[in-house]
C-alpha positions as CSV (number, residue, x, y, z in Angstrom):
1,M,-24.8,-0.1,4.3
2,P,-23.2,0.1,7.8
3,R,-22.3,3.6,9.0
4,S,-18.7,4.7,8.7
5,R,-16.6,7.6,9.9
6,R,-15.0,8.5,6.6
7,A,-14.8,12.1,5.5
8,A,-17.5,12.8,2.9
9,Q,-16.2,13.5,-0.6
10,V,-19.2,13.5,-2.9
11,N,-18.9,12.7,-6.6
12,L,-21.4,14.9,-8.4
13,K,-22.6,13.0,-11.6
14,T,-22.3,14.5,-15.1
15,N,-25.2,14.6,-17.5
16,S,-23.8,11.5,-19.3
17,E,-23.3,9.7,-16.1
18,I,-26.8,10.5,-15.0
19,E,-28.2,9.1,-18.2
20,L,-26.3,5.8,-17.6
21,M,-27.7,5.7,-14.0
22,R,-31.2,6.2,-15.4
23,Q,-30.6,3.2,-17.7
24,S,-29.5,1.0,-14.8
25,G,-32.4,2.1,-12.7
26,K,-34.9,1.3,-15.4
27,L,-33.4,-2.1,-15.9
28,L,-33.7,-2.8,-12.2
29,T,-37.4,-2.0,-12.2
30,Q,-37.8,-4.9,-14.7
31,V,-36.3,-7.3,-12.2
32,F,-38.9,-6.3,-9.6
33,A,-41.7,-6.6,-12.2
34,M,-40.5,-10.2,-12.9
35,L,-40.5,-11.0,-9.1
36,D,-44.1,-9.7,-8.7
37,D,-45.2,-12.8,-10.7
38,Y,-42.6,-15.1,-9.3
39,I,-42.5,-14.8,-5.5
40,E,-45.1,-17.0,-3.9
41,V,-45.6,-19.3,-0.9
42,G,-43.5,-22.4,-1.2
43,I,-40.4,-21.2,-3.1
44,S,-37.1,-20.8,-1.3
45,S,-35.1,-17.7,-0.9
46,L,-32.3,-19.4,-2.9
47,D,-34.8,-19.9,-5.8
48,I,-35.4,-16.1,-5.7
49,D,-31.6,-15.4,-5.8
50,S,-31.1,-17.8,-8.7
51,K,-34.0,-16.4,-10.7
52,V,-32.8,-12.8,-10.2
53,E,-29.3,-13.6,-11.3
54,R,-30.4,-15.4,-14.4
55,F,-32.8,-12.6,-15.3
56,I,-30.2,-9.9,-14.9
57,R,-27.5,-11.7,-16.8
58,E,-29.5,-13.4,-19.6
59,E,-32.5,-11.1,-20.1
60,L,-31.0,-7.7,-19.3
61,N,-27.4,-8.4,-20.3
62,S,-26.3,-6.8,-17.0
63,R,-24.5,-7.8,-13.9
64,P,-25.8,-8.4,-10.3
65,A,-23.6,-6.0,-8.6
66,S,-23.9,-7.5,-5.1
67,K,-22.4,-10.8,-6.0
68,G,-18.8,-10.8,-5.0
69,Q,-19.0,-7.4,-3.3
70,Y,-17.2,-7.7,0.0
71,D,-17.1,-11.5,-0.8
72,Y,-20.9,-11.7,-0.6
73,P,-21.8,-14.9,-2.5
74,F,-25.3,-14.1,-3.7
75,S,-27.0,-11.7,-6.1
76,V,-29.7,-10.5,-3.7
77,N,-30.5,-10.0,0.0
78,T,-33.7,-11.8,1.2
79,S,-34.7,-10.5,4.6
80,F,-37.7,-12.2,6.2
81,N,-39.8,-11.0,9.2
82,E,-37.3,-10.2,12.0
83,V,-34.4,-9.8,9.6
84,V,-33.5,-6.1,9.3
85,C,-31.2,-6.4,6.3
86,H,-28.5,-8.5,4.6
87,G,-30.5,-11.7,4.8
88,M,-28.6,-14.5,2.9
89,P,-30.6,-16.7,0.5
90,S,-30.9,-20.4,1.5
91,A,-32.4,-23.5,0.0
92,K,-33.9,-24.3,3.4
93,Q,-35.7,-21.0,3.8
94,M,-39.1,-21.3,2.2
95,V,-41.6,-18.5,1.8
96,K,-44.5,-19.1,4.2
97,P,-48.0,-17.8,4.0
98,Q,-47.6,-15.3,7.0
99,D,-44.2,-13.9,5.9
100,I,-43.1,-10.4,5.0
101,L,-40.0,-10.4,2.9
102,N,-37.6,-7.7,1.7
103,V,-35.7,-8.4,-1.5
104,D,-32.8,-6.0,-2.0
105,I,-31.2,-6.0,-5.5
106,T,-28.3,-4.1,-7.2
107,L,-27.8,-4.0,-10.9
108,E,-24.8,-2.7,-12.9
109,K,-25.0,-1.8,-16.5
110,N,-22.3,0.1,-18.5
111,G,-20.3,0.6,-15.3
112,F,-23.0,2.2,-13.2
113,I,-25.0,0.6,-10.4
114,A,-28.6,1.1,-9.3
115,D,-29.9,-0.2,-5.9
116,S,-33.5,-0.8,-4.7
117,S,-35.5,-3.0,-2.5
118,K,-39.1,-4.0,-2.2
119,M,-41.3,-5.6,0.5
120,F,-43.4,-8.6,-0.5
121,V,-46.3,-9.4,1.8
122,M,-47.7,-12.9,1.8
123,P,-51.4,-13.6,2.0
124,D,-51.7,-14.5,5.6
125,A,-49.4,-11.8,7.0
126,S,-50.8,-10.2,10.1
127,Q,-52.4,-6.8,10.1
128,Q,-49.6,-5.6,12.4
129,A,-47.0,-6.7,9.8
130,R,-48.9,-5.0,7.0
131,R,-49.1,-1.8,9.0
132,L,-45.3,-1.9,9.6
133,V,-44.7,-2.4,5.8
134,N,-47.1,0.5,4.9
135,V,-45.5,2.9,7.4
136,T,-42.0,2.0,6.3
137,R,-42.9,2.6,2.6
138,A,-44.5,5.9,3.6
139,A,-41.5,6.9,5.6
140,M,-39.2,6.4,2.7
141,W,-41.4,8.6,0.5
142,K,-41.5,11.2,3.2
143,G,-37.7,11.3,3.0
144,I,-37.7,11.3,-0.7
145,A,-40.1,14.3,-0.7
146,Q,-37.4,16.4,1.1
147,V,-34.8,16.0,-1.7
148,K,-34.0,19.2,-3.5
149,P,-31.1,21.5,-3.9
150,G,-30.5,23.4,-0.7
151,A,-32.1,20.9,1.5
152,T,-30.0,18.9,3.9
153,L,-29.5,15.2,4.8
154,G,-30.9,16.1,8.2
155,D,-34.2,17.1,6.5
156,I,-34.4,13.6,5.0
157,G,-33.6,11.8,8.2
158,H,-36.0,13.9,10.3
159,A,-38.9,13.3,7.9
160,I,-38.4,9.5,8.0
161,Q,-37.8,9.4,11.8
162,S,-40.9,11.6,12.6
163,H,-43.2,9.5,10.5
164,A,-42.0,6.1,11.9
165,Q,-41.9,7.2,15.5
166,H,-45.3,8.9,15.3
167,A,-46.7,5.4,14.2
168,G,-45.1,3.8,17.2
169,F,-42.1,2.2,15.5
170,S,-38.3,2.7,15.8
171,V,-35.6,3.6,13.3
172,V,-32.5,1.4,12.9
173,R,-29.4,3.6,13.3
174,E,-26.5,1.3,12.5
175,Y,-27.2,1.2,8.8
176,C,-27.9,4.0,6.3
177,G,-28.4,5.0,2.7
178,H,-25.4,5.8,0.6
179,G,-24.1,7.5,-2.5
180,I,-23.9,5.3,-5.5
181,G,-22.6,5.3,-9.1
182,R,-19.6,3.5,-10.4
183,E,-19.2,2.1,-6.9
184,M,-22.0,0.6,-4.9
185,H,-21.1,2.5,-1.8
186,E,-20.1,6.1,-2.2
187,Q,-20.5,9.3,-0.2
188,P,-22.7,10.7,1.2
189,E,-24.1,8.5,4.0
190,V,-27.8,9.1,4.4
191,M,-29.1,8.6,7.9
192,H,-32.8,7.8,8.4
193,F,-33.0,10.0,11.5
194,G,-31.8,13.5,12.2
195,K,-32.7,17.2,12.7
196,P,-33.9,19.7,10.1
197,K,-31.4,22.0,8.4
198,Q,-28.5,19.9,9.7
199,G,-25.9,17.9,7.8
200,M,-24.7,18.1,4.3
201,V,-26.5,20.4,1.9
202,L,-27.8,18.7,-1.2
203,R,-26.6,19.7,-4.6
204,P,-27.7,18.9,-8.2
205,G,-25.9,15.8,-9.5
206,M,-25.9,14.0,-6.2
207,I,-27.2,10.4,-6.4
208,F,-27.8,8.3,-3.3
209,T,-30.1,5.7,-1.8
210,I,-32.8,6.3,0.8
211,E,-33.5,2.9,2.5
212,P,-35.1,3.2,6.0
213,M,-35.2,0.1,8.2
214,I,-38.1,0.4,10.6
215,N,-38.6,-2.0,13.5
216,Q,-41.8,-3.0,15.2
217,G,-40.1,-3.0,18.6
218,R,-36.8,-1.6,19.8
219,A,-34.2,-0.2,17.3
220,K,-31.4,-2.4,18.6
221,T,-30.1,-5.0,16.2
222,K,-27.6,-7.9,16.2
223,T,-25.6,-9.7,13.5
224,L,-25.9,-13.5,13.2
225,A,-22.9,-15.9,13.1
226,D,-22.9,-15.9,9.3
227,G,-21.5,-12.3,9.5
228,W,-24.1,-10.9,7.2
229,T,-27.7,-11.4,8.5
230,V,-28.8,-8.5,10.8
231,V,-31.9,-9.2,13.0
232,T,-33.9,-7.3,15.6
233,A,-32.5,-7.9,19.1
234,D,-36.0,-8.4,20.4
235,K,-37.1,-10.7,17.6
236,K,-39.9,-8.4,16.5
237,L,-40.6,-7.6,12.9
238,S,-38.6,-5.2,10.7
239,A,-39.3,-3.8,7.2
240,Q,-37.2,-1.9,4.7
241,C,-37.9,0.0,1.5
242,E,-35.3,1.5,-0.8
243,H,-34.9,3.7,-3.9
244,T,-32.0,5.3,-5.7
245,V,-32.6,9.1,-6.2
246,L,-31.1,12.0,-8.1
247,V,-31.0,15.5,-6.9
248,T,-32.1,17.5,-9.9
249,Q,-31.9,21.3,-10.5
250,S,-35.4,21.7,-9.1
251,G,-36.1,18.7,-6.9
252,V,-35.7,14.9,-7.1
253,E,-35.9,12.1,-9.7
254,V,-36.4,8.6,-8.5
255,L,-34.2,6.5,-10.7
256,T,-35.6,3.2,-9.6
257,L,-39.3,4.2,-9.7
258,R,-41.5,1.2,-10.5
259,P,-44.6,1.4,-12.7
260,E,-47.0,0.8,-9.8
261,E,-45.5,3.8,-7.9
262,S,-45.9,7.5,-8.2
263,A,-43.3,9.9,-7.0
C-alpha cells in the first residue's frame, strides 16, 4: 500500500479473530497451490485473474477482496519484470519465457482478509532476474524473523534493507506493508527500511503484512497513466514477496505460509 501520514491506531486481534484470520490465510495458500500448476508461458495475465476469481468464489466459497477495493476492477495484481506493484491484468499481456511475475492476491472469508504475493519465474529468466527474486524472498524472511513482542517496526525494516542493499539492490520506499483484518489496509504501516529499535513496538495480537519491493537498479518509481501500475523509473527489474504475519506471545506466526516454505 502507499505510505500515508495517518496517526497509528492499531487494532489488536482477539483469539477468535486470530482464528478467523488463520482460516483466511490457509485458504489463500490453496490459491497459490492452484497457480503453481496453472501459470505457464503463453497464458495472459487476464487468464490468471479470471482463474483466481473463479477458484476463490466457486472452490473456496470466499471473496477476492481486492476486486472493487478503491474501485480496482480485478481480483489480483500481476506485476511483470519492471513493474514494482499494482500491475493490472490484461488480455494482451502474455506470459513470456524470460519473464518474472509477481501475483498479489487478497482473500476474505467470514469478514477477515489475508494478503500474500508470490514470484513466478519463467524457464528462460536471466540469472540476474533469478538472483533478484531470491534476494527479495530472503529479505522478506529476514524481516519476518525480527517479529516478536518487544521488537520494533524499525527492526523489521532494517533487516530487509540491510540484506537487499548488501546484495547491491535498492528498496522501494513509497509503498509499505500494512495492518490487516476486517479491512485490507489497517495500521500499522510497515516500512521495508529503517533503523533498529526505532518505530512502533510490536505487541501480541498485531497482524500485518511484510511485502518488500526490491529493485535491480535505483529505488525511484513512477505510476503509469492507468493510475495503478507502478514501474521502476529506470526500467530495470523489480521483485516483491509478501506474507501476512501475526505477532504471538513468543514470536511470529506466518498466517499465509505455503506448504513449500518453512518459517
